[in-house]
N, C-alpha and C positions, 0 to 999 in steps of 0.2 A: 735435567735438561734436554737428555735423549727424548723423552716421551714426548715434551714439548714440539721437539723438530718433526717428529713421527706424525702428531696433530696438526702442524703447520702443513707437511707435505701431504696429508689426506685433506686439508682444507683448501689446498692449492688446487690438488688433482678434482676434488669437487667444484671447485670455482671453475676451473677450465673446463670441465665438462658441461657445466652450465651455460657460459660463456660459447660454447659450440652449439649447445642446444637451443640457445637464443639466435644465435645466428643462424641457425638453419628456419627456427621459425620466421624471421625476419625474411629471409629468402622465401618463404613458402608464402609469406604475406605479399611480399612484393610480385609475385606472381600471379597470386588471385588479383591483386589489383589491376595489372596487366590484363587480365584476361575480363574484369568487371569493365574497364574501359574500353576492351575489343567487343566486347556485347552491348555495352554502351552505343558506341560508333553503329554496331550492326543493327541495332533497334532504332536510332535515329533515321540509317539508310532506309529500313522496311518501312518506317511511319511517311518519310519522304515518297518512297514508291507507291505505298496506298494512298495518299493522297493525290498522287498523280493520278495514279487508276481512278479515283474519285470522282476528279473533274473530266476525266475522259469519259466515263462512265455518264456523267452529267450531259457532256456533249454530245454524246450519241444519243440520248434520251431525248435531247431537245429535236434534234434531228429525226428522230423516228416520231415526233410528236407531230413536226411541221409535215412530213412526209403524210401521216396519217392523214391529217387535216387537208392537204392537197388533194390526196387521194378521196376523200369522200366530197370534197367540193368539186372534183371532176365528174366524180360519178352522179351527182346533182346536177351537174350542168348537163351532162348527156342525157340524162333521164328527162330533162327538162326539154332538151333539143330533140327528144324524139317523140314527148307526148304535144310539144308546140306545132308539128307539121302534120 
């Protein structure tokens, strides 16, 4: 009977060790999940910023094209005025 108790104590100790190990792994997994969520939020924020910068870039490109067209029209008009007189 004493041998059974020893083995059950050993089994209980092993079980307790496994439980602690599982708790540690569970904590580690929850920390990783938190980091993943944090990174996902950061990625979402960066995508939003990238889209905003893209829209601003498109806007500036449109402004540049309008200014460039106006510049060439003005240059043509000045040339026409100069040759017309």
